[in-house]
N, C-alpha and C positions, 0 to 999 in steps of 0.2 A: 706490443708484441715482444716476446722474450727473444734474446739473441743467444747464440751458442758459439763457443770457440773450441775447436778441436785441434790438438797438437800432436805431432809425432816427434818423439825425442830420439834422434839418431846418434851415432857415435861422433859425428862431426857437425851435423846440421839439425836445425829444428824446422819442420814444415808446419804451417798453421793454416787452418781453414775457418773463416768466420761466416756463420750463417745468420741471416737476419731477414726481416720481412715475413710475409705470410708463409708458414711452413718452410722456412728457410729458402725462399725464392731468390734472395740476393746472396751470392757467394763471392767472397773475396779470399785470396790466398797470399801467402808470404813464405819465403824461405830465407833463413839466416844461419850463419855459422855460429857455433857456440863451443864452449868448453864444459863438458858435463860436470867437472869439478867446480866450476864457477858459472852458474846459470844466470845470475842476476842481470848481466849486461844484455844477453840475448833476449831475455824475457822483457826487459825494459824497451828494447827496440820493437818487439812485437806489440807491446802496449801502445807505443807511440804511433805505429803504422796502422794497426787494426783496431785499436781501442780496447776497452774492457768489454766484458760480456756478463750476462746474468748467470749463465751456466758454462763452466769450463771443465773440459775433460782432456786427458792426455793418454797417449799410447806410447809405450816404451819399445823401441826397436829390439829385435831378438838378439842383436849383437851386444846389448847391454844387459841381457838376462841369461839365466841358465834354465834349461827346460829338460824335463824327464817325464816318462810314463812310469808311475810307481803303483805298486799294489799295496794300498793302505787298508787298514781295518775299516769295516762298515760303521763309521762313526759320524756324528754331525760335523758340519763344516768347521765350526770353531774348534772342535776337539782334534780334527785332522791338522789344522793349522798349528795348534798348540803342540801336537806330537812332533811335527816337523821342526818347530822352533827349539825343542829341547835338545835335539841332536842333529843340527843342520849338516855337520860334516859327515854324518852317516849316509846322507843321500846325495849331497852335492860336494863338488871339489872346492871347499873353502876351509880355512883354518883361522879360528879366532875371530870370525866376523859374524855379526847378526844379520840374518836374512829376513826378508819379507816375502810372503808366498801368495800366489794367486792360484786357486784351485777350485774345482767344482765337485759337487756331491755325486754326480752320476758317472764320473770316469776318473782315471788316475793321472790325467794330464796336469802337471804342476810346473808353474813358472816361479823363479826366485830372483830377487833383486837385492842388492846391498842396502841395508836399512839406512846407513849414514848418507849414502848418495841419494837415496829416494827421499829422505827427509829434507835435504837441501833443495831438491827439485820442487817438492810440495810447497815449501816456504816461498820460493820464487813464483810458482804458478798461482798462489793465492792472491798475488798482487793484481792478477788479471780479472778476478771475479770469484764467485763461489765455486770452489773446486769440488765437482761432483764425484769424480773418480779418476784414478790413474791405473791403467790396465795394460796387459801385454799387447804389443803391436799386432801379432797375428790374429788375436781376437777381434780387434777393431777392423783389421783388413778384411776378415771374413764377413763382418757385418756390412761393410761397404759393398763387397761383392754381392751379398744377398740382396741389397737394394737394387743392384743391376741384374737381378734374376739369375745369378750364378749360384745354384744351391748345392748340387752334387758335383764336386770337381776336385782336381788336383791343380795346385798352383806352383809354378816354378818361379822364384824370385832370384834373379842373378844380379848381384851388385858388382860383378867383374873385379875380382881380386880379393874381396873380403868374405868369400864363401857364398854358397848357394842355399837358399831356404826352400824347403819342400813342405807345402801345407796341404792338408786334406780337409775338405769341407763336406759335411753331410747334412742335408736339409737346411743349408744356410748357417750351420754351426761348425765351428772349428773342432775337428776330431783329433788331429795330430799336427805337430810342428817340429821340424828337424832342421838343424843347420849342418850342412855337409861340406867338409873341406876336401873337395874332390873336383875333378874337371867335369864338364857338362856331359860327356859321354858316359861316365860312371854314374852320374845322377840320373841320366835317361835309363840306364840299366836298372837302377834301384826303383825307378818309377814303373818300369815294365814289370818287375817282380811284384810290386804292390797291386798293379792293375789285374794281375792274374788271380789275386785273392779276392777281388771284388765280385759280389754277386749281382750287382746292378750297374748299368753303364754310368760312367763319369766322364765329364769333359776335362780337357787339359788346357790350362791358361798359362801364358808366358808374360811376365811383367818384369821390366818394361819390354815391349816388343822389339825384337832384334832378328833380322833376317838370317844372319849367320847362326845364332842360337837356335832358331826355328829349324834350320836345315839339319843341324847336329842332332836335335831331339827326334826329328821326323825320320832320320836315318836309322835310329834304334827302334822307333815305333812307327813303321810305315803305314799301319792300318788305322792309326789314330789321327784325327784332325786336331791340329794345334791352333788355339785361338788367342786373340789379343784379349787382355783383361777388359771387362766392361768398364765404361766410363760414366758413372752416374753424375748428373749435373754438369756433364761435359768437362769433368776434371781430368787433369793429367794423371796417369796411373801412379806417379810418385806421391800424390796427395791422398791416395785412397785410405791409408791408415789414419791420417789426421781427420779425414771426412767421416770415417767409421766411428772415431772417438767422439766427434760432435753429435753423432746420431744416438749415442748411448742413452738409454733411459735410466730411471732410478731404481728399477726393480731388482737387478742382480748386482747391486754394489758390493755385497758381501763376497762375491767371487773375484773382485778386483784385488790389486796390490794394496794392502791396508797396513799402514803403520799404526801403532796404538793411538797416536794423536789424531790421525785421519779417521780412525774408527770412532773415536769419541765425538769428533765433529759430525760424522755421518749420523750417529745415534742421536745427537742433539738436534740436528736438522730433522731427522726422522720423527722424533717425538714432537718437535715444534710443528711439523706439518700436520701430524695427527691432531694436536691441540687446535691449530688454526682450522683444520677441517671440521673438528667437533664444534668449535665456536661458530663456524659458518653454517653448520647444520642447524644448531640451535637458533641462530639468527634467522635462517631461512624458514624454520618452523614457526617462529614468532611472527615473521612477516606473512607467512602463509595463513596463519590463523587470523591475523588482522585483516588480511586481504579477503579471506573467506567471510569474516564477519561483515566487512564493508560490502562485499559482493551480495551477501544475503540481504543486507539492509536496502541496497539499491534494487535488488530483485523484488523485494517486498513492495517497495515504493512503486516500481513499474507495474507489478501485479495489481496493486490497489488502484492505480490510475487506469489501468486497462479494464478492471472490473467496473469502475465507475462509468467509463465510456460504454462498456457493454450493457450496463444497466440502463443507461440513457437510450441506447439504440434499441434495447429490448422492451422499453416501456410500452409502446403501442401493442406489441405482441403479447406482453403480460396482461395488459388491460383486456385485449380481445380474448385471451385465455380465461380470464376471470368471468367475462360475460358468457363465454361458452359453458363454463362450469355451472353458472347460475341457471342458464337455460337447460342444461342437462339435469340439474336438480328438479327444476320445475317439470320437465318431461317425465322424470321418474315418479314424481308426486302425482301427476295427472294419471299416469299409467296405473299407479297403485289404487287411486280412487276409482278409475274405470274398471279395474279388476274386481273391486268390491261391488259394483253396480250390476244388476241383472241386465242382460242384453234384451232390449225391447223387441227387436225383430224376432229373436229366438222365442220370446214370450208369446208374441202373436202367433207364431207357427205352432207352438205347443197348445195354445187356446183353441186355435182352429182345428187341430187334430182331436182335441178332447170334447168339444161341444157337440151335442147331438144334432142330427140333421134337421130336426123340427124346431130349431132354435134360431132366432134372428137377433142380430146385434144392432142396436140403435147408435151406441157410442162406446168408445173405449178411451179411458184416461189413465195416464201413468204418472207417478210421482212418488218420491221417497221410497222406492222399491216396491210400491203397491200398484195393482192394476184394478181399476174400477170399470165394471161392465154393466151397461144398461141395455135391456132388450126384452124379448118375448119368448116364452117357451110353453109347450103344452103342459109340462110338469116342472115347474120352477123348483119345487122342493127336492127333486131328484138331482139337481145340479150340485148341491152341497156334498153328498157322499161321493158323487162322481169325481169331484176335484180333490176331496180329502183322501181318497184311496190312491191318488196319483202322487208319487214322491216328488214330482216336479213342482208341486204347489203346497203351500202351507197357509195357515191363518185364513181359512176360507169362511166367509160370513156374508149374510145379507145386510145391506146397508139400510134397508127399509122393508116394511111389510109388502108382501106381494098383493096384487089386485088382478081380478079377472077382467078380460077385455074381449069384445067380440070383433073378430076380424073376418069379414065376409060371412061365411057360413060356419067358421071354426071358432072355437073358444080357446083363448090363450091366457097365460098369466104374465102380468107385467112384473119384472124383477130388476133389482139393483144389487149387484154382487161385487164384493171386494175380496181380493186374495193377493198373496205374495208369491213371487217366483223364487224358488230355491236356487241359490248360486251354485253353479257347477264348477268344481275345481279345475 
């Protein structure tokens, strides 16, 4: 798990917050005195007490910075920084000094620090780990308050003797920062005038909390509730700026205080991260393809094994199905044959309907689609046209010659007749 180290560089002391464990669950703090002109000893003490960290970020106290709200042309961030660097004494009270600026594209809030001093701090801070950014203290302080759900607020920071800072937060982002060299009553009046201009309610926080300071401000703002600053991670409010620096992400590093060397380091790390991310993506894609191929092979093997098992289980059913199909074919064949054969019962009915009443049948035989009739009739010769004129019969003929026979007092002719029944569709 990566560790983070956040520091607040004040005029006389450095406060440090070390975050480690899952999502910074372990918090250690340290405060030590230092000389801003000679930072090495204090940084070495912090390294000895808290150790190094994978990510290091620092916040510079407002007493070591200059701040102004400027109306700059609508240029990209780099162009605005270059414009300020060309004539720093036009905007800030300096003479013959190089300044480093921290600014944002969406407003005119600009912080400035002496480049020589900032370079010395950066060189010392890099001994603690990879320096991600060094930024204005109010920005880090606002980030820490946002972690404590203080999003829309005014914050009064009273360091008792070195001026009073008045910060304004909007949606968790620093919108203005001022250092006022006045007593607390005048600051409360200034705060009251700013509150009158606000269109939505804002809380008022006092840090550090002091009962006397609270009564002084409340006397000027009787209708406003004054609150103690939130304490995320149960930290003392004096460590909030250092804590906010430790929480800084890598997204807005261009809005921090950037010396040319620090900017080159950031760009190098930025492109290195992109390269590593691209290599990781390629490696992940290769592994994914190999994994998909292996998964497909395993899936095919599982499917083959399952199909073999299903075939074994389905073998009796398949055999029964084959037998049923054979029986079905036989049934259809028998039905086709039967459809071609005349119906003998229908033939008998038709014969009985067609034979004259003076005809007697001795025997009837059927076979191969023919009907053979033996019997007696008064006029055997009349039977041939009788059946030939009926469309239900065909191929009508005598099988043998007729002969006369005396039956009782009547004379009959003995006949043997063959005919075929016409198949009805």
